[in-house]
matplotlib code that plots the C-alpha trace (Angstrom):
import matplotlib.pyplot as plt

x = [31.9, 32.1, 29.4, 27.1, 28.1, 27.4, 24.0, 22.9, 24.3, 22.1, 19.4, 18.9, 20.0, 16.4, 14.4, 16.2, 15.0, 11.7, 11.4, 11.7, 9.7, 6.4, 6.5, 7.0, 4.4, 2.1, 2.1, 1.9, -1.5, -3.2, -2.2, -4.3, -7.0, -7.9, -8.1, -9.9, -12.6, -12.4, -13.5, -16.0, -17.7, -17.6, -19.4, -22.0, -22.6, -23.0, -25.1, -27.7, -28.4, -29.6, -31.7, -30.0, -30.2, -26.3, -26.8, -28.3, -25.6, -22.7, -23.1, -24.4, -22.6, -23.3, -26.4, -27.8, -27.4, -28.8, -32.3, -32.7, -32.6, -33.9, -37.0, -35.7, -34.1, -30.3, -29.3, -32.0, -29.8, -28.6, -24.8, -26.6, -27.7, -24.6, -22.6, -25.1, -24.7, -20.9, -20.8, -22.7, -20.2, -17.3, -18.9, -18.9, -15.3, -14.3, -15.8, -13.9, -10.7, -11.3, -11.6, -8.5, -6.3, -8.0, -7.0, -3.4, -2.8, -3.9, -1.2, 1.8, 1.2, 1.3, 4.8, 6.5, 6.0, 8.2, 11.2, 10.9, 14.3, 16.2, 18.6, 20.0, 20.6, 22.0, 24.4, 25.9, 26.8, 28.7, 30.4, 30.7, 32.6, 35.0, 36.0, 36.5, 38.7, 41.1, 41.3, 44.6, 43.4, 40.3, 40.5, 37.6, 38.9, 37.9, 37.8, 36.0, 33.4, 33.1, 32.1, 30.0, 27.5, 27.5, 26.7, 23.8, 22.3, 23.1, 20.8, 18.3, 17.8, 16.8, 14.2, 12.7, 13.1, 11.8, 8.7, 7.6, 7.8, 5.9, 3.2, 3.3, 3.1, -0.6, -1.7, -1.0, -2.9, -5.8, -6.1, -5.9, -8.6, -10.5, -10.1, -11.2, -14.6, -14.5, -13.7, -17.1, -19.0, -17.7, -18.8, -22.2, -22.6, -22.0, -24.7, -26.7, -26.6, -28.5, -31.4, -29.8, -32.6, -32.4, -31.4, -27.9, -27.7, -27.9, -25.0, -23.5, -23.9, -22.7, -18.9, -19.5, -19.3, -17.1, -14.7, -15.8, -14.2, -10.9, -10.7, -11.3, -8.3, -6.0, -6.6, -5.4, -2.1, -1.6, -1.5, 0.7, 3.1, 3.6, 4.6, 6.6, 8.6, 8.5, 10.6, 13.0, 13.7, 17.3, 18.1, 15.2, 15.5, 12.6, 10.7, 7.4, 5.1, 3.0, 0.3, -2.3, -2.2, -4.1, -7.0, -7.2, -10.3, -12.0, -11.3, -12.7, -16.2, -16.3, -15.4, -17.7, -20.9, -20.9, -19.6, -21.4, -24.5, -24.9, -23.5, -23.3, -19.2, -17.0, -14.1, -12.7, -13.0, -10.9, -8.0, -8.2, -7.5, -4.8, -2.6, -2.5, -1.5, 0.9, 2.3, 2.6, 4.5, 7.1, 7.4, 8.3, 10.7, 12.8, 13.0, 13.8, 17.4, 18.3, 17.1, 20.0, 22.4, 22.4, 22.5, 25.7, 27.3, 26.5, 28.6, 31.0, 31.4, 31.1, 34.6, 36.9, 35.4, 36.8, 40.2, 40.1, 39.9, 42.8, 45.2, 44.8, 45.9]
y = [-10.6, -9.6, -11.7, -9.8, -6.4, -7.1, -8.7, -6.0, -3.4, -4.5, -4.9, -1.6, 0.2, -1.4, -0.5, 3.6, 2.5, 1.4, 4.8, 6.9, 4.9, 4.5, 8.6, 9.7, 7.3, 8.8, 12.5, 11.3, 9.0, 12.3, 14.2, 11.1, 11.0, 15.0, 14.6, 11.9, 13.6, 16.9, 14.4, 12.2, 15.4, 17.4, 14.1, 14.2, 17.6, 17.1, 13.7, 16.4, 18.4, 15.6, 15.3, 11.4, 10.5, 10.0, 7.8, 5.1, 4.6, 3.1, -0.3, 0.6, -1.4, -1.8, -4.5, -1.5, 0.6, -2.5, -2.7, 0.7, 1.3, -2.0, -1.1, 2.2, 2.3, 2.6, 4.7, 7.2, 7.6, 11.8, 12.8, 14.2, 10.6, 9.1, 11.4, 10.9, 7.1, 7.6, 10.0, 7.0, 4.3, 7.0, 8.1, 4.7, 4.0, 7.2, 5.9, 2.9, 4.6, 6.5, 3.6, 2.0, 4.3, 5.5, 1.8, 1.9, 5.1, 2.7, -0.1, 3.3, 4.4, 0.8, 0.1, 3.2, 2.5, -0.8, 1.3, 4.3, 3.6, 3.0, 5.8, 5.2, 1.4, 2.3, 5.3, 2.2, 0.6, 3.5, 3.6, -0.5, 0.5, 2.9, 0.6, -2.1, 0.0, 1.6, -2.1, -3.8, -7.0, -6.9, -7.2, -4.3, -1.4, 1.5, -0.1, -3.2, -1.0, 1.4, -2.4, -3.5, -0.1, -0.4, -3.7, -2.7, 0.2, -2.5, -4.9, -2.1, -1.4, -4.6, -5.1, -1.9, -2.7, -6.2, -4.8, -2.8, -5.7, -7.6, -5.0, -4.2, -8.2, -7.7, -4.5, -7.0, -9.7, -8.1, -6.1, -9.7, -11.0, -7.8, -9.1, -12.3, -10.5, -8.8, -10.9, -13.4, -10.3, -10.4, -13.9, -13.3, -10.2, -12.0, -14.6, -12.3, -11.3, -14.4, -14.1, -15.1, -12.6, -11.4, -14.0, -14.0, -10.0, -9.9, -12.3, -10.1, -7.2, -9.5, -10.2, -6.0, -5.9, -8.4, -6.4, -3.6, -5.2, -5.9, -2.7, -1.2, -3.6, -3.0, 0.8, 0.5, -1.8, 1.2, 3.8, 1.3, 0.3, 4.4, 4.9, 2.4, 3.9, 7.0, 4.8, 3.9, 7.3, 7.5, 4.1, 4.2, 6.3, 5.7, 7.4, 5.9, 8.7, 6.7, 9.5, 7.9, 4.9, 6.9, 8.3, 4.9, 3.8, 7.4, 6.7, 3.0, 4.4, 7.2, 4.6, 2.0, 3.9, 5.6, 2.0, -0.2, 0.6, 3.6, 1.4, -2.1, -1.6, -3.4, -3.7, 0.1, -1.2, -4.3, -2.4, 0.6, -2.3, -4.3, -1.0, -0.2, -4.2, -3.7, -0.4, -1.3, -5.0, -2.9, -1.0, -4.2, -5.2, -2.2, -2.2, -6.2, -5.5, -2.8, -5.2, -7.4, -4.8, -4.1, -7.6, -8.2, -4.8, -6.9, -10.3, -7.5, -6.3, -10.0, -10.9, -7.6, -8.4, -12.1, -10.1, -8.3, -11.1, -13.7, -10.3, -10.4, -13.5]
z = [22.1, 18.3, 17.4, 20.3, 19.9, 16.0, 16.8, 19.5, 16.7, 13.6, 15.8, 17.5, 14.0, 12.8, 15.6, 14.8, 11.5, 12.9, 15.1, 12.4, 9.5, 11.9, 12.7, 9.1, 8.8, 11.4, 10.4, 6.8, 7.7, 9.9, 6.9, 4.9, 7.3, 7.3, 3.3, 3.5, 6.2, 4.1, 0.6, 2.4, 3.9, 0.5, -0.6, 2.2, 1.1, -2.3, -1.6, 0.7, -2.1, -3.7, -0.3, -0.2, 3.6, 3.8, 6.6, 4.3, 2.3, 4.7, 2.7, -0.3, -3.1, -7.0, -6.2, -4.7, -8.3, -9.7, -7.8, -8.0, -11.1, -12.2, -14.1, -16.1, -19.3, -18.4, -21.7, -19.9, -16.9, -17.8, -16.6, -13.1, -12.5, -13.6, -11.1, -8.7, -8.5, -8.2, -5.1, -3.3, -4.1, -3.5, 0.3, 1.0, -0.1, 1.8, 5.3, 4.3, 3.9, 7.0, 9.5, 7.6, 8.0, 12.1, 12.1, 10.7, 13.0, 16.4, 15.4, 14.8, 17.8, 19.7, 17.5, 18.0, 21.8, 21.3, 19.9, 22.2, 23.8, 20.2, 21.1, 24.3, 23.1, 20.6, 23.0, 25.1, 21.9, 21.4, 24.6, 24.5, 21.0, 22.4, 25.1, 22.8, 20.5, 23.1, 25.5, 23.6, 24.3, 22.0, 18.0, 17.4, 15.4, 13.9, 10.4, 11.9, 13.2, 10.5, 8.5, 11.1, 11.6, 7.6, 7.6, 10.2, 7.7, 4.4, 6.6, 7.8, 4.6, 3.2, 5.7, 4.6, 0.7, 1.8, 3.3, 0.3, -1.9, 0.4, 0.6, -3.3, -3.8, -1.8, -4.0, -7.1, -6.0, -4.9, -8.2, -9.6, -7.5, -8.4, -12.1, -11.8, -10.9, -13.4, -15.7, -14.1, -14.8, -18.2, -18.9, -17.0, -19.4, -22.8, -21.0, -20.9, -24.7, -25.0, -23.2, -19.5, -17.8, -14.1, -12.6, -14.7, -13.9, -10.6, -10.5, -12.5, -10.3, -7.1, -9.2, -9.5, -5.5, -5.3, -7.1, -5.6, -2.2, -4.0, -5.5, -2.1, -0.9, -3.8, -2.8, 0.7, -0.3, -2.7, -0.4, 1.4, -1.1, -1.9, 1.9, 2.0, -1.4, 0.5, 3.2, 0.3, -1.0, -0.2, -1.8, -4.5, -8.0, -10.0, -13.4, -12.1, -10.8, -8.6, -7.6, -9.3, -7.6, -4.8, -6.7, -8.6, -6.9, -7.8, -11.4, -11.2, -9.6, -12.2, -14.9, -13.7, -13.9, -17.1, -18.8, -17.1, -16.1, -18.9, -21.6, -20.6, -21.1, -18.5, -20.7, -19.9, -15.8, -16.8, -18.9, -15.8, -13.3, -15.7, -16.1, -12.5, -12.2, -14.3, -13.1, -9.6, -11.5, -13.5, -10.1, -8.1, -10.2, -10.2, -6.5, -6.5, -8.5, -6.3, -3.0, -5.1, -5.4, -1.6, -1.0, -3.1, -1.4, 1.8, 0.8, -0.1, 3.3, 4.9, 3.0, 3.7, 7.3, 6.9, 5.9, 8.8, 11.0, 9.1, 9.5, 12.9, 13.6]

ax = plt.figure().add_subplot(projection="3d")
ax.plot(x, y, z, "-o")
ax.set_aspect("equal")
plt.show()
């Protein structure tokens, strides 16, 4: 009976956590979707003013930029032209982000249906608890139930930490892949300096397109990581500011135009990506440490519960 009620309590507490989490995520995702659409509309108007056909920009890439301006002297691109190229990249990024968010909203609505009855199930467990506590033949007590309830809360918190750590690690991995693509592009840039020609330049730009794809994926994961950190906010105390991670892609696209196309630099983009990876890694180390503290609390609760069992024999 103890094992059954304990297992049910842990599950229903986790379902209640999930229900609150999914509702919070949906609220923030809808806000993000609104902001994303506003951003997309603003960029669209900016491009229309420049007489750009936005319907042709969905698959706009860094390679497109290369073939658009090839034959021109890159140094002659003025600030207005640089801003236009950056706006094109940001516009395609905004479209992809909106698509990502809409997909996540649909997923969370589906997940919410699975835990819709969590509170009712918890009420049933509370009734069962009261019956067992007042049963003279049961070893249940208020103290034992309080420990079991606390144990279920810690299990739910540990799940939150595991989810945050998983997304954070994925974000770091995606940033690593972007760094690998940038390193490859930089190697081809060096080859260009020794007369690599049009083929090596084209390969370099393809590497940048790969980096752009990784950056988009990383940006999506950084946004999810921010969401997971908000979920563990009652436990997680950090001096790190994660807000700037949410605009990482914009800074990257601004930099990639100014530092690569105009000046032929890749170092700045690389350093910016490396900084983001290091930043997330530091936050990960902190929350892993806090998860370890929770696991220690769980061990102590188990030990206390065993004492109650032994004293009741």
